[in-house]
PyMOL CGO cylinders between C-alpha atoms (Angstrom):
from pymol import cmd
from pymol.cgo import CYLINDER

trace = [
    CYLINDER, -18.48, -10.41, -4.75, -17.67, -13.95, -3.26, 0.3, 1, 1, 1, 1, 1, 1,
    CYLINDER, -17.67, -13.95, -3.26, -14.33, -13.08, -2.20, 0.3, 1, 1, 1, 1, 1, 1,
    CYLINDER, -14.33, -13.08, -2.20, -15.29, -10.71, -0.17, 0.3, 1, 1, 1, 1, 1, 1,
    CYLINDER, -15.29, -10.71, -0.17, -17.38, -13.01, 1.67, 0.3, 1, 1, 1, 1, 1, 1,
    CYLINDER, -17.38, -13.01, 1.67, -14.86, -14.76, 2.21, 0.3, 1, 1, 1, 1, 1, 1,
    CYLINDER, -14.86, -14.76, 2.21, -12.25, -12.49, 3.40, 0.3, 1, 1, 1, 1, 1, 1,
    CYLINDER, -12.25, -12.49, 3.40, -15.13, -10.92, 5.63, 0.3, 1, 1, 1, 1, 1, 1,
    CYLINDER, -15.13, -10.92, 5.63, -15.12, -14.63, 7.13, 0.3, 1, 1, 1, 1, 1, 1,
    CYLINDER, -15.12, -14.63, 7.13, -11.44, -15.48, 7.22, 0.3, 1, 1, 1, 1, 1, 1,
    CYLINDER, -11.44, -15.48, 7.22, -11.40, -11.60, 9.23, 0.3, 1, 1, 1, 1, 1, 1,
    CYLINDER, -11.40, -11.60, 9.23, -14.29, -12.39, 11.63, 0.3, 1, 1, 1, 1, 1, 1,
    CYLINDER, -14.29, -12.39, 11.63, -12.54, -15.71, 12.49, 0.3, 1, 1, 1, 1, 1, 1,
    CYLINDER, -12.54, -15.71, 12.49, -9.22, -13.62, 13.11, 0.3, 1, 1, 1, 1, 1, 1,
    CYLINDER, -9.22, -13.62, 13.11, -11.31, -11.60, 15.65, 0.3, 1, 1, 1, 1, 1, 1,
    CYLINDER, -11.31, -11.60, 15.65, -12.72, -14.36, 17.50, 0.3, 1, 1, 1, 1, 1, 1,
    CYLINDER, -12.72, -14.36, 17.50, -9.38, -15.46, 18.42, 0.3, 1, 1, 1, 1, 1, 1,
    CYLINDER, -9.38, -15.46, 18.42, -9.06, -12.16, 20.72, 0.3, 1, 1, 1, 1, 1, 1,
    CYLINDER, -9.06, -12.16, 20.72, -12.45, -13.81, 22.03, 0.3, 1, 1, 1, 1, 1, 1,
    CYLINDER, -12.45, -13.81, 22.03, -10.83, -16.95, 23.07, 0.3, 1, 1, 1, 1, 1, 1,
    CYLINDER, -10.83, -16.95, 23.07, -7.81, -15.67, 24.34, 0.3, 1, 1, 1, 1, 1, 1,
    CYLINDER, -7.81, -15.67, 24.34, -10.67, -13.66, 27.01, 0.3, 1, 1, 1, 1, 1, 1,
    CYLINDER, -10.67, -13.66, 27.01, -12.34, -17.04, 27.86, 0.3, 1, 1, 1, 1, 1, 1,
    CYLINDER, -12.34, -17.04, 27.86, -9.20, -19.19, 28.15, 0.3, 1, 1, 1, 1, 1, 1,
    CYLINDER, -9.20, -19.19, 28.15, -7.05, -15.76, 30.50, 0.3, 1, 1, 1, 1, 1, 1,
    CYLINDER, -7.05, -15.76, 30.50, -10.14, -14.49, 31.67, 0.3, 1, 1, 1, 1, 1, 1,
    CYLINDER, -10.14, -14.49, 31.67, -9.12, -13.29, 35.58, 0.3, 1, 1, 1, 1, 1, 1,
    CYLINDER, -9.12, -13.29, 35.58, -12.63, -13.62, 36.38, 0.3, 1, 1, 1, 1, 1, 1,
    CYLINDER, -12.63, -13.62, 36.38, -15.72, -15.67, 35.75, 0.3, 1, 1, 1, 1, 1, 1,
    CYLINDER, -15.72, -15.67, 35.75, -17.58, -12.60, 34.33, 0.3, 1, 1, 1, 1, 1, 1,
    CYLINDER, -17.58, -12.60, 34.33, -14.71, -11.76, 31.65, 0.3, 1, 1, 1, 1, 1, 1,
    CYLINDER, -14.71, -11.76, 31.65, -14.93, -15.45, 30.47, 0.3, 1, 1, 1, 1, 1, 1,
    CYLINDER, -14.93, -15.45, 30.47, -18.89, -15.50, 30.51, 0.3, 1, 1, 1, 1, 1, 1,
    CYLINDER, -18.89, -15.50, 30.51, -18.33, -12.72, 28.27, 0.3, 1, 1, 1, 1, 1, 1,
    CYLINDER, -18.33, -12.72, 28.27, -15.29, -14.21, 26.05, 0.3, 1, 1, 1, 1, 1, 1,
    CYLINDER, -15.29, -14.21, 26.05, -18.10, -17.33, 25.35, 0.3, 1, 1, 1, 1, 1, 1,
    CYLINDER, -18.10, -17.33, 25.35, -20.91, -14.44, 24.12, 0.3, 1, 1, 1, 1, 1, 1,
    CYLINDER, -20.91, -14.44, 24.12, -18.96, -12.68, 22.00, 0.3, 1, 1, 1, 1, 1, 1,
    CYLINDER, -18.96, -12.68, 22.00, -17.83, -15.70, 20.13, 0.3, 1, 1, 1, 1, 1, 1,
    CYLINDER, -17.83, -15.70, 20.13, -21.61, -16.85, 19.69, 0.3, 1, 1, 1, 1, 1, 1,
    CYLINDER, -21.61, -16.85, 19.69, -22.45, -13.56, 18.44, 0.3, 1, 1, 1, 1, 1, 1,
    CYLINDER, -22.45, -13.56, 18.44, -19.55, -13.54, 15.99, 0.3, 1, 1, 1, 1, 1, 1,
    CYLINDER, -19.55, -13.54, 15.99, -20.77, -17.09, 14.70, 0.3, 1, 1, 1, 1, 1, 1,
    CYLINDER, -20.77, -17.09, 14.70, -24.25, -16.19, 14.34, 0.3, 1, 1, 1, 1, 1, 1,
    CYLINDER, -24.25, -16.19, 14.34, -22.50, -13.61, 11.83, 0.3, 1, 1, 1, 1, 1, 1,
    CYLINDER, -22.50, -13.61, 11.83, -20.34, -16.28, 10.38, 0.3, 1, 1, 1, 1, 1, 1,
    CYLINDER, -20.34, -16.28, 10.38, -22.96, -18.74, 9.63, 0.3, 1, 1, 1, 1, 1, 1,
    CYLINDER, -22.96, -18.74, 9.63, -24.77, -16.01, 8.02, 0.3, 1, 1, 1, 1, 1, 1,
    CYLINDER, -24.77, -16.01, 8.02, -21.62, -15.06, 5.87, 0.3, 1, 1, 1, 1, 1, 1,
    CYLINDER, -21.62, -15.06, 5.87, -21.71, -18.97, 5.03, 0.3, 1, 1, 1, 1, 1, 1,
    CYLINDER, -21.71, -18.97, 5.03, -25.26, -18.73, 3.88, 0.3, 1, 1, 1, 1, 1, 1,
    CYLINDER, -25.26, -18.73, 3.88, -24.15, -16.07, 1.23, 0.3, 1, 1, 1, 1, 1, 1,
    CYLINDER, -24.15, -16.07, 1.23, -20.79, -18.43, 0.05, 0.3, 1, 1, 1, 1, 1, 1,
    CYLINDER, -20.79, -18.43, 0.05, -22.82, -21.51, -0.89, 0.3, 1, 1, 1, 1, 1, 1,
    CYLINDER, -22.82, -21.51, -0.89, -26.09, -19.47, -2.12, 0.3, 1, 1, 1, 1, 1, 1,
    CYLINDER, -26.09, -19.47, -2.12, -28.49, -20.82, 0.76, 0.3, 1, 1, 1, 1, 1, 1,
    CYLINDER, -28.49, -20.82, 0.76, -29.07, -17.97, 3.01, 0.3, 1, 1, 1, 1, 1, 1,
    CYLINDER, -29.07, -17.97, 3.01, -32.99, -18.54, 3.82, 0.3, 1, 1, 1, 1, 1, 1,
    CYLINDER, -32.99, -18.54, 3.82, -31.73, -21.66, 5.24, 0.3, 1, 1, 1, 1, 1, 1,
    CYLINDER, -31.73, -21.66, 5.24, -28.71, -20.28, 7.14, 0.3, 1, 1, 1, 1, 1, 1,
    CYLINDER, -28.71, -20.28, 7.14, -30.88, -17.80, 8.45, 0.3, 1, 1, 1, 1, 1, 1,
    CYLINDER, -30.88, -17.80, 8.45, -32.79, -20.44, 10.37, 0.3, 1, 1, 1, 1, 1, 1,
    CYLINDER, -32.79, -20.44, 10.37, -30.21, -22.04, 11.37, 0.3, 1, 1, 1, 1, 1, 1,
    CYLINDER, -30.21, -22.04, 11.37, -28.42, -18.78, 12.90, 0.3, 1, 1, 1, 1, 1, 1,
    CYLINDER, -28.42, -18.78, 12.90, -31.50, -17.63, 14.59, 0.3, 1, 1, 1, 1, 1, 1,
    CYLINDER, -31.50, -17.63, 14.59, -31.61, -20.63, 16.10, 0.3, 1, 1, 1, 1, 1, 1,
    CYLINDER, -31.61, -20.63, 16.10, -27.91, -20.59, 17.59, 0.3, 1, 1, 1, 1, 1, 1,
    CYLINDER, -27.91, -20.59, 17.59, -28.46, -17.36, 18.57, 0.3, 1, 1, 1, 1, 1, 1,
    CYLINDER, -28.46, -17.36, 18.57, -31.32, -17.90, 20.06, 0.3, 1, 1, 1, 1, 1, 1,
    CYLINDER, -31.32, -17.90, 20.06, -29.59, -21.32, 22.16, 0.3, 1, 1, 1, 1, 1, 1,
    CYLINDER, -29.59, -21.32, 22.16, -26.48, -18.75, 23.05, 0.3, 1, 1, 1, 1, 1, 1,
    CYLINDER, -26.48, -18.75, 23.05, -28.31, -16.13, 24.42, 0.3, 1, 1, 1, 1, 1, 1,
    CYLINDER, -28.31, -16.13, 24.42, -30.71, -18.74, 27.00, 0.3, 1, 1, 1, 1, 1, 1,
    CYLINDER, -30.71, -18.74, 27.00, -27.16, -20.39, 27.87, 0.3, 1, 1, 1, 1, 1, 1,
    CYLINDER, -27.16, -20.39, 27.87, -25.31, -16.80, 29.21, 0.3, 1, 1, 1, 1, 1, 1,
    CYLINDER, -25.31, -16.80, 29.21, -28.40, -15.73, 30.80, 0.3, 1, 1, 1, 1, 1, 1,
    CYLINDER, -28.40, -15.73, 30.80, -27.97, -19.22, 32.80, 0.3, 1, 1, 1, 1, 1, 1,
    CYLINDER, -27.97, -19.22, 32.80, -24.84, -19.19, 32.87, 0.3, 1, 1, 1, 1, 1, 1,
    CYLINDER, -24.84, -19.19, 32.87, -25.16, -15.73, 34.37, 0.3, 1, 1, 1, 1, 1, 1,
    CYLINDER, -25.16, -15.73, 34.37, -27.90, -16.76, 36.73, 0.3, 1, 1, 1, 1, 1, 1,
    CYLINDER, -27.90, -16.76, 36.73, -26.20, -19.48, 37.93, 0.3, 1, 1, 1, 1, 1, 1,
    CYLINDER, -26.20, -19.48, 37.93, -22.90, -17.74, 38.54, 0.3, 1, 1, 1, 1, 1, 1,
    CYLINDER, -22.90, -17.74, 38.54, -24.80, -14.90, 40.12, 0.3, 1, 1, 1, 1, 1, 1,
    CYLINDER, -24.80, -14.90, 40.12, -26.74, -17.22, 43.24, 0.3, 1, 1, 1, 1, 1, 1,
    CYLINDER, -26.74, -17.22, 43.24, -23.12, -18.71, 43.88, 0.3, 1, 1, 1, 1, 1, 1,
    CYLINDER, -23.12, -18.71, 43.88, -21.61, -15.43, 44.68, 0.3, 1, 1, 1, 1, 1, 1,
    CYLINDER, -21.61, -15.43, 44.68, -18.92, -16.60, 41.93, 0.3, 1, 1, 1, 1, 1, 1,
    CYLINDER, -18.92, -16.60, 41.93, -19.01, -13.89, 39.39, 0.3, 1, 1, 1, 1, 1, 1,
    CYLINDER, -19.01, -13.89, 39.39, -17.13, -11.25, 40.58, 0.3, 1, 1, 1, 1, 1, 1,
    CYLINDER, -17.13, -11.25, 40.58, -14.49, -13.74, 42.09, 0.3, 1, 1, 1, 1, 1, 1,
    CYLINDER, -14.49, -13.74, 42.09, -11.34, -13.72, 40.54, 0.3, 1, 1, 1, 1, 1, 1,
    CYLINDER, -11.34, -13.72, 40.54, -10.58, -17.61, 39.21, 0.3, 1, 1, 1, 1, 1, 1,
    CYLINDER, -10.58, -17.61, 39.21, -8.24, -20.38, 40.72, 0.3, 1, 1, 1, 1, 1, 1,
    CYLINDER, -8.24, -20.38, 40.72, -6.59, -21.20, 37.18, 0.3, 1, 1, 1, 1, 1, 1,
    CYLINDER, -6.59, -21.20, 37.18, -3.75, -18.57, 37.95, 0.3, 1, 1, 1, 1, 1, 1,
]
cmd.load_cgo(trace, "trace")
């Protein structure tokens, strides 16, 4: 069962590479913000898988919940900031 959790964690890390690509090369700020949110959501699941691997699920659930809440608040704050600046839907200047 441990090897299953390990393979799922490695697969999840490979899927996170797609989100990292969206964060780096997203055409708009909204795409980058969604990519960061997806990375944060996958990190919560990765923390839970690490908890299963170490046999300390109770500790890692608390860490995952705190990280998930922090990720949610950060993405909402960034979205409100860019919405007020009117820069959420414009193209980026990195091209």
